N, CA and C atoms as a LAMMPS dump frame, in Angstrom:
ITEM: TIMESTEP
0
ITEM: NUMBER OF ATOMS
561
ITEM: BOX BOUNDS ff ff ff
-5.0000000000000000e+02 5.0000000000000000e+02
-5.0000000000000000e+02 5.0000000000000000e+02
-5.0000000000000000e+02 5.0000000000000000e+02
ITEM: ATOMS id mol type element x y z
1 1 1 N -182.264 125.112 -226.094
2 1 2 C -183.438 125.879 -226.529
3 1 3 C -184.753 125.494 -225.869
4 2 1 N -185.546 126.104 -225.281
5 2 2 C -186.669 125.714 -224.6
6 2 3 C -187.815 126.376 -225.263
7 3 1 N -188.81 125.44 -225.723
8 3 2 C -189.916 125.99 -226.791
9 3 3 C -191.203 125.845 -225.903
10 4 1 N -192.019 126.858 -225.641
11 4 2 C -193.35 126.965 -225.01
12 4 3 C -194.376 126.758 -226.085
13 5 1 N -195.184 125.599 -226.091
14 5 2 C -196.105 125.47 -227.039
15 5 3 C -197.466 126.166 -226.706
16 6 1 N -197.974 126.603 -227.81
17 6 2 C -199.386 127.35 -227.682
18 6 3 C -199.844 127.852 -228.99
19 7 1 N -201.092 128.452 -228.941
20 7 2 C -201.596 129.295 -230.15
21 7 3 C -201.462 130.664 -229.941
22 8 1 N -201.211 131.365 -231.105
23 8 2 C -201.092 133.055 -230.888
24 8 3 C -202.51 133.532 -230.796
25 9 1 N -202.461 134.673 -230.134
26 9 2 C -203.761 135.452 -230.058
27 9 3 C -204.257 135.507 -228.529
28 10 1 N -204.866 136.681 -228.329
29 10 2 C -205.578 136.821 -227.009
30 10 3 C -206.806 135.612 -226.841
31 11 1 N -207.553 135.374 -227.87
32 11 2 C -208.481 134.453 -227.783
33 11 3 C -208.112 133.183 -227.149
34 12 1 N -206.712 132.691 -227.429
35 12 2 C -206.181 131.543 -227.025
36 12 3 C -205.248 131.609 -225.677
37 13 1 N -205.195 132.675 -225.17
38 13 2 C -204.332 133.041 -223.911
39 13 3 C -204.57 132.182 -222.831
40 14 1 N -205.966 131.877 -222.384
41 14 2 C -206.004 131.01 -221.216
42 14 3 C -206.45 129.914 -221.614
43 15 1 N -206.195 129.31 -222.722
44 15 2 C -206.817 127.98 -223.023
45 15 3 C -205.804 126.719 -222.595
46 16 1 N -206.318 125.591 -222.633
47 16 2 C -205.533 124.433 -221.929
48 16 3 C -204.227 124.24 -222.996
49 17 1 N -204.561 124.258 -223.982
50 17 2 C -203.42 124.2 -225.167
51 17 3 C -202.451 125.228 -225.067
52 18 1 N -202.523 126.136 -224.471
53 18 2 C -201.538 127.177 -224.195
54 18 3 C -200.635 127.105 -222.811
55 19 1 N -200.895 125.872 -222.185
56 19 2 C -200.175 125.834 -220.936
57 19 3 C -198.712 125.905 -221.3
58 20 1 N -198.023 125.54 -222.158
59 20 2 C -196.597 125.512 -222.469
60 20 3 C -196.351 127.06 -222.624
61 21 1 N -196.998 127.856 -223.212
62 21 2 C -196.586 129.257 -223.308
63 21 3 C -196.66 129.618 -221.811
64 22 1 N -197.702 129.545 -221.061
65 22 2 C -197.763 129.918 -219.708
66 22 3 C -196.522 129.652 -219.006
67 23 1 N -196.046 128.269 -218.892
68 23 2 C -194.954 128.039 -218.311
69 23 3 C -193.549 128.748 -218.635
70 24 1 N -193.465 129.011 -219.921
71 24 2 C -192.382 129.581 -220.436
72 24 3 C -192.557 130.887 -220.233
73 25 1 N -193.426 131.743 -220.206
74 25 2 C -193.578 133.06 -219.648
75 25 3 C -193.194 133.26 -218.24
76 26 1 N -193.771 132.353 -217.432
77 26 2 C -193.343 132.453 -215.971
78 26 3 C -191.804 132.168 -215.8
79 27 1 N -191.142 131.217 -216.582
80 27 2 C -189.769 130.878 -216.599
81 27 3 C -189.052 132.087 -216.976
82 28 1 N -189.382 132.829 -217.985
83 28 2 C -188.618 133.917 -218.645
84 28 3 C -188.732 135.147 -217.424
85 29 1 N -189.714 135.231 -216.866
86 29 2 C -189.994 136.272 -215.76
87 29 3 C -189.019 135.819 -214.558
88 30 1 N -188.916 134.664 -214.124
89 30 2 C -188.168 133.971 -213.117
90 30 3 C -186.733 134.333 -213.327
91 31 1 N -186.276 133.956 -214.571
92 31 2 C -184.87 134.046 -214.974
93 31 3 C -184.503 135.298 -215.517
94 32 1 N -185.281 136.339 -215.587
95 32 2 C -185.049 137.653 -215.999
96 32 3 C -184.66 137.685 -217.539
97 33 1 N -185.286 136.789 -218.363
98 33 2 C -185.139 136.729 -219.685
99 33 3 C -186.159 137.405 -220.521
100 34 1 N -185.713 138.501 -221.199
101 34 2 C -186.754 139.397 -221.952
102 34 3 C -187.049 138.652 -223.235
103 35 1 N -188.363 138.498 -223.465
104 35 2 C -188.857 137.762 -224.617
105 35 3 C -189.12 138.945 -225.745
106 36 1 N -188.25 139.08 -226.597
107 36 2 C -188.568 139.941 -227.742
108 36 3 C -189.291 139.37 -229.044
109 37 1 N -190.096 140.028 -229.532
110 37 2 C -191.018 139.748 -230.65
111 37 3 C -190.179 139.699 -232.012
112 38 1 N -189.913 138.445 -232.511
113 38 2 C -189.221 138.513 -233.914
114 38 3 C -190.306 138.002 -234.789
115 39 1 N -189.912 137.894 -236.004
116 39 2 C -190.595 137.288 -237.241
117 39 3 C -191.687 136.056 -236.85
118 40 1 N -191.207 135.128 -236.441
119 40 2 C -191.931 133.989 -236.142
120 40 3 C -192.226 133.475 -234.626
121 41 1 N -191.833 134.499 -233.661
122 41 2 C -192.107 134.107 -232.272
123 41 3 C -191.273 135.009 -231.499
124 42 1 N -191.598 134.929 -230.083
125 42 2 C -190.957 135.633 -229.202
126 42 3 C -189.711 134.842 -228.806
127 43 1 N -188.476 135.442 -228.787
128 43 2 C -187.222 134.919 -228.433
129 43 3 C -186.506 135.632 -227.353
130 44 1 N -185.729 134.908 -226.491
131 44 2 C -185.164 135.621 -225.422
132 44 3 C -183.788 134.627 -225.122
133 45 1 N -182.624 135.33 -224.889
134 45 2 C -181.579 134.558 -224.432
135 45 3 C -181.148 134.93 -223.099
136 46 1 N -180.694 133.921 -222.307
137 46 2 C -180.334 134.285 -220.851
138 46 3 C -179.567 133.029 -220.285
139 47 1 N -179.631 132.96 -219.076
140 47 2 C -179.09 131.82 -218.263
141 47 3 C -179.803 131.57 -217.114
142 48 1 N -179.874 130.12 -216.807
143 48 2 C -180.47 129.48 -215.462
144 48 3 C -179.072 128.967 -214.634
145 49 1 N -178.792 129.671 -213.734
146 49 2 C -177.899 129.06 -212.746
147 49 3 C -176.582 128.871 -213.785
148 50 1 N -176.076 129.665 -214.669
149 50 2 C -174.966 129.855 -215.429
150 50 3 C -174.972 128.668 -216.689
151 51 1 N -176.195 128.3 -216.807
152 51 2 C -176.726 127.512 -218.05
153 51 3 C -177.179 128.236 -219.139
154 52 1 N -176.693 128.566 -220.112
155 52 2 C -177.326 129.399 -221.312
156 52 3 C -178.461 128.82 -221.71
157 53 1 N -179.522 129.771 -221.853
158 53 2 C -180.746 129.114 -222.444
159 53 3 C -181.362 130.228 -223.512
160 54 1 N -181.946 129.452 -224.507
161 54 2 C -182.708 130.237 -225.561
162 54 3 C -184.138 129.906 -225.484
163 55 1 N -185.065 130.798 -225.137
164 55 2 C -186.482 130.471 -225.008
165 55 3 C -187.235 131.051 -226.244
166 56 1 N -188.233 130.279 -226.604
167 56 2 C -188.817 130.552 -227.829
168 56 3 C -190.418 130.279 -227.579
169 57 1 N -191.189 131.168 -227.957
170 57 2 C -192.669 131.138 -228.081
171 57 3 C -193.215 131.253 -229.355
172 58 1 N -193.425 130.215 -230.176
173 58 2 C -193.719 130.386 -231.694
174 58 3 C -194.966 131.341 -231.695
175 59 1 N -195.101 132.11 -232.912
176 59 2 C -196.316 132.694 -233.061
177 59 3 C -197.02 132.297 -234.422
178 60 1 N -196.792 130.88 -234.355
179 60 2 C -197.788 130.011 -235.754
180 60 3 C -198.737 129.26 -234.81
181 61 1 N -199.517 128.599 -235.652
182 61 2 C -200.646 127.838 -235.06
183 61 3 C -199.745 126.575 -234.643
184 62 1 N -200.39 125.86 -233.585
185 62 2 C -199.739 124.619 -233.138
186 62 3 C -199.335 123.763 -233.987
187 63 1 N -200.189 123.326 -234.978
188 63 2 C -199.724 122.457 -235.983
189 63 3 C -198.697 122.67 -236.923
190 64 1 N -198.26 124.032 -236.916
191 64 2 C -197.279 124.601 -237.564
192 64 3 C -195.952 124.894 -236.842
193 65 1 N -195.943 124.377 -235.672
194 65 2 C -194.778 125.016 -234.827
195 65 3 C -193.515 124.365 -235.117
196 66 1 N -193.443 123.228 -235.656
197 66 2 C -192.16 122.476 -236.112
198 66 3 C -191.342 123.435 -237.054
199 67 1 N -192.037 124.165 -238.06
200 67 2 C -191.327 125.084 -238.869
201 67 3 C -190.479 126.052 -238.251
202 68 1 N -191.045 126.659 -237.299
203 68 2 C -190.31 127.848 -236.46
204 68 3 C -189.216 127.189 -235.753
205 69 1 N -189.619 126.261 -235.125
206 69 2 C -188.442 125.282 -234.142
207 69 3 C -187.277 125.137 -235.057
208 70 1 N -187.446 124.246 -236.133
209 70 2 C -186.566 123.958 -237.017
210 70 3 C -185.461 125.047 -237.333
211 71 1 N -186.35 126.196 -237.759
212 71 2 C -185.673 127.422 -238.223
213 71 3 C -184.727 128.14 -237.145
214 72 1 N -185.131 128.123 -235.844
215 72 2 C -184.535 128.684 -234.727
216 72 3 C -183.307 127.646 -234.415
217 73 1 N -183.675 126.23 -234.406
218 73 2 C -182.537 125.513 -234.201
219 73 3 C -181.464 125.477 -234.835
220 74 1 N -181.778 125.551 -236.174
221 74 2 C -180.731 125.694 -237.287
222 74 3 C -179.817 127.091 -236.974
223 75 1 N -180.32 128.074 -236.641
224 75 2 C -179.754 129.285 -236.595
225 75 3 C -179.02 129.353 -235.35
226 76 1 N -179.392 128.64 -234.138
227 76 2 C -178.621 128.967 -232.737
228 76 3 C -178.097 127.769 -232.341
229 77 1 N -178.834 126.387 -232.536
230 77 2 C -178.43 125.15 -231.787
231 77 3 C -178.546 123.956 -232.727
232 78 1 N -177.845 123.655 -233.765
233 78 2 C -178.278 122.536 -234.543
234 78 3 C -178.337 121.13 -234.039
235 79 1 N -178.037 121.035 -232.91
236 79 2 C -178.2 119.619 -232.244
237 79 3 C -179.433 119.291 -231.43
238 80 1 N -180.252 118.663 -231.939
239 80 2 C -181.759 118.449 -231.304
240 80 3 C -181.81 117.906 -229.85
241 81 1 N -180.714 117.155 -229.241
242 81 2 C -180.824 117.073 -227.907
243 81 3 C -180.705 118.074 -227.017
244 82 1 N -180.335 119.288 -227.449
245 82 2 C -180.486 120.573 -226.775
246 82 3 C -181.73 121.274 -226.879
247 83 1 N -182.827 120.571 -227.316
248 83 2 C -184.06 121.043 -227.361
249 83 3 C -185.096 120.529 -226.188
250 84 1 N -185.773 121.488 -225.481
251 84 2 C -186.814 120.984 -224.494
252 84 3 C -188.035 121.796 -224.988
253 85 1 N -189.122 120.823 -225.036
254 85 2 C -190.301 121.425 -225.562
255 85 3 C -191.442 121.132 -224.113
256 86 1 N -191.962 122.353 -223.875
257 86 2 C -193.037 122.41 -222.836
258 86 3 C -194.379 122.383 -223.372
259 87 1 N -195.374 121.306 -222.957
260 87 2 C -196.62 121.26 -223.675
261 87 3 C -197.515 120.925 -222.374
262 88 1 N -198.768 121.025 -222.995
263 88 2 C -199.903 120.441 -222.164
264 88 3 C -200.151 118.921 -222.614
265 89 1 N -200.734 118.354 -221.765
266 89 2 C -200.795 116.839 -221.913
267 89 3 C -202.142 116.265 -221.24
268 90 1 N -203.017 115.88 -222.477
269 90 2 C -204.306 115.137 -222.074
270 90 3 C -204.302 113.837 -221.006
271 91 1 N -203.299 113.304 -221.276
272 91 2 C -203.103 111.943 -220.398
273 91 3 C -202.615 112.044 -219.108
274 92 1 N -202.316 113.283 -218.73
275 92 2 C -202.084 113.507 -217.033
276 92 3 C -202.988 114.214 -216.488
277 93 1 N -203.465 113.837 -215.274
278 93 2 C -204.416 114.591 -214.558
279 93 3 C -203.881 116.167 -214.551
280 94 1 N -204.82 117.067 -214.286
281 94 2 C -204.551 118.5 -213.983
282 94 3 C -203.649 118.717 -213.007
283 95 1 N -202.737 119.52 -213.372
284 95 2 C -201.555 119.767 -212.463
285 95 3 C -200.388 118.786 -212.124
286 96 1 N -200.549 117.628 -212.742
287 96 2 C -199.438 116.615 -212.893
288 96 3 C -198.255 117.161 -213.806
289 97 1 N -197.024 116.71 -213.496
290 97 2 C -195.858 117.126 -214.24
291 97 3 C -195.104 115.829 -214.578
292 98 1 N -194.723 115.81 -215.993
293 98 2 C -193.909 114.608 -216.113
294 98 3 C -192.883 115.027 -217.155
295 99 1 N -191.749 114.602 -217.057
296 99 2 C -190.524 114.718 -217.985
297 99 3 C -190.137 113.556 -218.75
298 100 1 N -189.866 113.724 -219.969
299 100 2 C -189.501 112.617 -220.954
300 100 3 C -188.381 113.193 -221.752
301 101 1 N -187.488 112.271 -222.042
302 101 2 C -186.596 112.462 -223.074
303 101 3 C -186.723 112.12 -224.37
304 102 1 N -187.595 111.41 -224.747
305 102 2 C -187.819 111.163 -226.131
306 102 3 C -189.457 110.47 -226.251
307 103 1 N -189.87 110.229 -227.276
308 103 2 C -191.047 109.711 -227.382
309 103 3 C -192.091 110.073 -228.595
310 104 1 N -193.155 109.433 -228.777
311 104 2 C -194.035 110.032 -229.962
312 104 3 C -194.833 111.157 -229.63
313 105 1 N -195.566 111.521 -230.609
314 105 2 C -196.419 112.846 -230.2
315 105 3 C -197.613 112.471 -229.391
316 106 1 N -198.11 111.323 -229.039
317 106 2 C -199.234 110.89 -228.28
318 106 3 C -200.462 111.962 -228.743
319 107 1 N -200.522 112.154 -229.944
320 107 2 C -201.966 112.833 -230.477
321 107 3 C -201.576 114.359 -230.404
322 108 1 N -200.616 114.97 -229.925
323 108 2 C -200.344 116.399 -229.809
324 108 3 C -199.704 116.837 -231.081
325 109 1 N -200.641 117.827 -231.754
326 109 2 C -200.257 118.157 -232.911
327 109 3 C -198.839 119.113 -232.946
328 110 1 N -198.645 119.954 -231.987
329 110 2 C -197.464 120.407 -231.803
330 110 3 C -196.274 119.613 -231.847
331 111 1 N -196.293 118.671 -231.177
332 111 2 C -195.186 117.608 -230.876
333 111 3 C -195.036 117.006 -232.349
334 112 1 N -196.185 116.503 -233.054
335 112 2 C -196.047 115.836 -234.196
336 112 3 C -195.319 116.828 -235.273
337 113 1 N -195.789 118.227 -235.295
338 113 2 C -195.064 119.277 -236.186
339 113 3 C -193.573 119.259 -235.942
340 114 1 N -193.273 119.484 -234.696
341 114 2 C -191.972 119.381 -234.282
342 114 3 C -190.968 118.247 -235.071
343 115 1 N -191.573 116.926 -234.565
344 115 2 C -190.75 115.924 -234.633
345 115 3 C -190.803 115.702 -236.383
346 116 1 N -191.792 116.127 -237.001
347 116 2 C -191.762 116.183 -238.615
348 116 3 C -190.737 116.874 -239.177
349 117 1 N -190.737 118.199 -238.627
350 117 2 C -189.751 119.263 -239.145
351 117 3 C -188.194 119.009 -238.64
352 118 1 N -188.08 118.608 -237.474
353 118 2 C -186.651 118.513 -236.971
354 118 3 C -185.989 116.934 -237.345
355 119 1 N -187.082 115.949 -237.573
356 119 2 C -186.572 114.583 -238.208
357 119 3 C -186.294 113.756 -236.927
358 120 1 N -186.65 114.139 -235.821
359 120 2 C -186.391 113.154 -234.59
360 120 3 C -187.439 113.389 -233.491
361 121 1 N -187.365 112.4 -232.735
362 121 2 C -188.389 112.371 -231.439
363 121 3 C -187.242 112.447 -230.105
364 122 1 N -186.145 112.517 -230.563
365 122 2 C -184.932 112.759 -229.384
366 122 3 C -184.795 114.098 -228.765
367 123 1 N -185.912 114.617 -228.123
368 123 2 C -185.743 115.709 -227.544
369 123 3 C -186.733 115.644 -226.127
370 124 1 N -186.352 116.416 -225.231
371 124 2 C -186.764 116.445 -224.056
372 124 3 C -188.202 117.153 -223.979
373 125 1 N -188.982 116.775 -223.052
374 125 2 C -190.358 117.576 -222.884
375 125 3 C -190.599 117.59 -221.443
376 126 1 N -191.332 118.622 -221.19
377 126 2 C -191.987 118.868 -219.867
378 126 3 C -193.46 118.876 -220.287
379 127 1 N -194.121 117.928 -219.49
380 127 2 C -195.388 117.775 -219.857
381 127 3 C -196.135 118.238 -218.508
382 128 1 N -197.345 119.157 -218.937
383 128 2 C -198.011 119.486 -217.686
384 128 3 C -199.505 119.22 -218.048
385 129 1 N -200.038 118.361 -217.327
386 129 2 C -201.399 117.743 -217.226
387 129 3 C -202.55 118.762 -217.337
388 130 1 N -203.495 118.468 -218.27
389 130 2 C -204.86 119.132 -218.316
390 130 3 C -206.066 118.313 -218.231
391 131 1 N -205.635 117.044 -218.091
392 131 2 C -206.865 115.89 -217.812
393 131 3 C -207.69 115.792 -219.137
394 132 1 N -208.281 114.859 -219.18
395 132 2 C -209.296 114.619 -220.346
396 132 3 C -210.636 115.27 -220.075
397 133 1 N -211.169 115.459 -221.434
398 133 2 C -212.631 116.092 -221.313
399 133 3 C -213.559 114.968 -220.63
400 134 1 N -214.53 115.574 -220.144
401 134 2 C -215.84 114.725 -219.609
402 134 3 C -216.849 114.848 -220.527
403 135 1 N -217.787 113.652 -220.395
404 135 2 C -219.095 113.685 -220.94
405 135 3 C -218.951 113.831 -222.594
406 136 1 N -218.091 113.127 -222.996
407 136 2 C -217.847 112.955 -224.558
408 136 3 C -217.73 114.378 -225.183
409 137 1 N -217.086 115.137 -224.512
410 137 2 C -216.666 116.445 -225.13
411 137 3 C -215.737 116.286 -226.253
412 138 1 N -215.769 117.05 -227.203
413 138 2 C -214.662 116.977 -228.37
414 138 3 C -213.458 117.361 -227.757
415 139 1 N -212.344 116.523 -228.041
416 139 2 C -210.926 116.827 -227.651
417 139 3 C -210.561 118.315 -228.177
418 140 1 N -210.72 118.476 -229.555
419 140 2 C -210.197 119.793 -230.035
420 140 3 C -210.822 120.991 -229.211
421 141 1 N -212.238 120.93 -228.963
422 141 2 C -212.853 122.105 -228.396
423 141 3 C -212.484 122.013 -226.846
424 142 1 N -212.196 120.894 -226.06
425 142 2 C -211.678 120.949 -224.803
426 142 3 C -210.195 121.566 -224.695
427 143 1 N -209.3 121.3 -225.66
428 143 2 C -207.972 121.805 -225.492
429 143 3 C -207.886 123.212 -225.942
430 144 1 N -208.841 123.624 -226.704
431 144 2 C -208.925 125.153 -227.119
432 144 3 C -209.83 126.042 -226.304
433 145 1 N -210.375 125.48 -225.435
434 145 2 C -211.186 126.129 -224.149
435 145 3 C -210.553 126.765 -223.301
436 146 1 N -210.906 127.729 -222.493
437 146 2 C -210.288 128.371 -221.324
438 146 3 C -210.533 127.355 -220.128
439 147 1 N -209.563 127.312 -219.124
440 147 2 C -209.857 126.612 -218.097
441 147 3 C -210.695 127.314 -217.16
442 148 1 N -211.852 126.56 -216.619
443 148 2 C -212.929 127.136 -215.758
444 148 3 C -212.183 127.576 -214.517
445 149 1 N -212.794 128.446 -213.639
446 149 2 C -212.284 129.287 -212.661
447 149 3 C -211.808 128.304 -211.495
448 150 1 N -212.446 127.108 -211.192
449 150 2 C -211.994 126.176 -210.198
450 150 3 C -210.746 125.606 -210.612
451 151 1 N -210.532 125.2 -212.102
452 151 2 C -209.325 124.585 -212.64
453 151 3 C -208.167 125.597 -212.512
454 152 1 N -208.282 126.791 -213.05
455 152 2 C -207.542 127.976 -212.987
456 152 3 C -206.744 128.107 -211.756
457 153 1 N -207.343 127.983 -210.517
458 153 2 C -206.593 128.069 -209.336
459 153 3 C -205.544 126.909 -209.292
460 154 1 N -205.713 125.742 -209.731
461 154 2 C -204.849 124.623 -209.832
462 154 3 C -203.737 124.799 -210.752
463 155 1 N -204.08 125.673 -211.839
464 155 2 C -203.019 125.828 -212.851
465 155 3 C -202.111 126.842 -212.452
466 156 1 N -202.508 127.98 -211.796
467 156 2 C -201.656 129.015 -211.3
468 156 3 C -200.761 128.329 -210.224
469 157 1 N -201.192 127.423 -209.266
470 157 2 C -200.289 126.747 -208.446
471 157 3 C -199.369 125.975 -209.133
472 158 1 N -199.569 125.352 -210.242
473 158 2 C -198.744 124.375 -210.963
474 158 3 C -197.767 125.117 -211.685
475 159 1 N -198.089 126.275 -212.192
476 159 2 C -196.982 127.047 -213.143
477 159 3 C -195.736 126.905 -212.509
478 160 1 N -195.399 127.513 -211.221
479 160 2 C -194.05 127.655 -210.596
480 160 3 C -193.478 126.336 -210.525
481 161 1 N -194.358 125.161 -210.199
482 161 2 C -193.69 123.97 -210.071
483 161 3 C -193.262 123.261 -211.379
484 162 1 N -193.954 123.819 -212.443
485 162 2 C -193.526 123.364 -213.868
486 162 3 C -192.187 124.188 -214.154
487 163 1 N -192.018 125.283 -213.636
488 163 2 C -190.681 126.208 -214.088
489 163 3 C -189.745 125.442 -213.282
490 164 1 N -190.057 124.902 -211.956
491 164 2 C -189.114 124.328 -211.061
492 164 3 C -188.548 122.902 -211.835
493 165 1 N -189.475 122.127 -212.458
494 165 2 C -189.038 121.065 -213.195
495 165 3 C -188.185 121.481 -214.538
496 166 1 N -188.576 122.486 -215.058
497 166 2 C -187.816 122.771 -216.387
498 166 3 C -186.498 123.262 -215.757
499 167 1 N -186.305 123.989 -214.68
500 167 2 C -184.843 124.38 -214.362
501 167 3 C -184.112 123.344 -213.773
502 168 1 N -184.647 122.385 -213.053
503 168 2 C -184.023 121.228 -212.796
504 168 3 C -183.416 120.515 -213.947
505 169 1 N -184.289 120.225 -214.901
506 169 2 C -183.851 119.472 -216.17
507 169 3 C -182.883 120.205 -216.69
508 170 1 N -182.75 121.575 -216.994
509 170 2 C -181.753 122.289 -217.486
510 170 3 C -180.344 122.288 -216.665
511 171 1 N -180.602 122.353 -215.296
512 171 2 C -179.374 122.36 -214.524
513 171 3 C -178.723 121.081 -214.058
514 172 1 N -179.876 120.043 -213.746
515 172 2 C -179.124 118.923 -213.121
516 172 3 C -179.602 117.83 -214.083
517 173 1 N -180.096 117.728 -214.938
518 173 2 C -180.202 116.681 -216.021
519 173 3 C -181.593 115.937 -215.928
520 174 1 N -181.834 114.968 -217.189
521 174 2 C -183.012 114.486 -217.071
522 174 3 C -183.509 113.485 -215.957
523 175 1 N -182.448 112.783 -215.554
524 175 2 C -182.567 111.708 -214.61
525 175 3 C -183.074 112.131 -213.308
526 176 1 N -182.308 113.205 -212.783
527 176 2 C -182.613 114.083 -211.585
528 176 3 C -184.069 114.642 -211.752
529 177 1 N -184.382 115.361 -212.715
530 177 2 C -185.707 115.894 -213.01
531 177 3 C -186.85 114.895 -212.989
532 178 1 N -186.62 113.737 -213.776
533 178 2 C -187.721 112.964 -213.725
534 178 3 C -187.938 112.223 -212.353
535 179 1 N -186.988 112.137 -211.477
536 179 2 C -187.156 111.338 -210.379
537 179 3 C -187.848 112.378 -209.453
538 180 1 N -187.524 113.627 -209.413
539 180 2 C -188.013 114.646 -208.597
540 180 3 C -189.579 115.107 -208.947
541 181 1 N -189.808 115.12 -210.167
542 181 2 C -191.133 115.751 -210.539
543 181 3 C -192.085 115.041 -211.398
544 182 1 N -192.031 113.656 -211.249
545 182 2 C -192.873 112.766 -211.641
546 182 3 C -194.102 112.486 -210.534
547 183 1 N -194.881 113.652 -210.244
548 183 2 C -195.796 113.487 -209.213
549 183 3 C -196.989 114.359 -209.48
550 184 1 N -198.078 114.149 -208.922
551 184 2 C -199.137 115.165 -208.855
552 184 3 C -198.644 116.374 -208.249
553 185 1 N -198.923 117.6 -208.718
554 185 2 C -198.67 118.751 -208.155
555 185 3 C -199.031 119.003 -206.774
556 186 1 N -200.097 118.412 -206.383
557 186 2 C -200.403 118.71 -204.961
558 186 3 C -199.65 117.756 -203.896
559 187 1 N -198.943 116.755 -204.364
560 187 2 C -198.088 115.897 -203.48
561 187 3 C -196.903 116.457 -203.075
């Protein structure tokens, strides 16, 4: 199961915090997986090079994502190592991609909610860098603000690379994916 983190609604569509959604939408398109609106999110089932996948875009606020993830995991895949979460990361520069197989929330409310609800930090993550705010800008305002035009170009070029990383993680495993994708997107 692959979860793309974000907040629901048009006003959040192009914000930094919705980068996980953007990656998963592009993955669904590439893999021809239809995302169908359900009670708590958009769900789609398909395959990536013969590897079955269940894609989830929760329709809850970021800090309540765990409830939806737990519910869908219990219904479809009760083993948490089958979980991959795609999300934005403040500690990575814009366009950088990093894959991890466990770890803390790092201040990310979506991850914190998931870990609290599923009871483990033992799941994979595809982190996509958004950089840190400048000039003492509030972090909450920063992650909930849209990308400026000059940064949006970098985001658009990063999305396919993030889908490549996700596909590698699913098909070739975390070791190969970590070795291949722990680099700035422009390298």
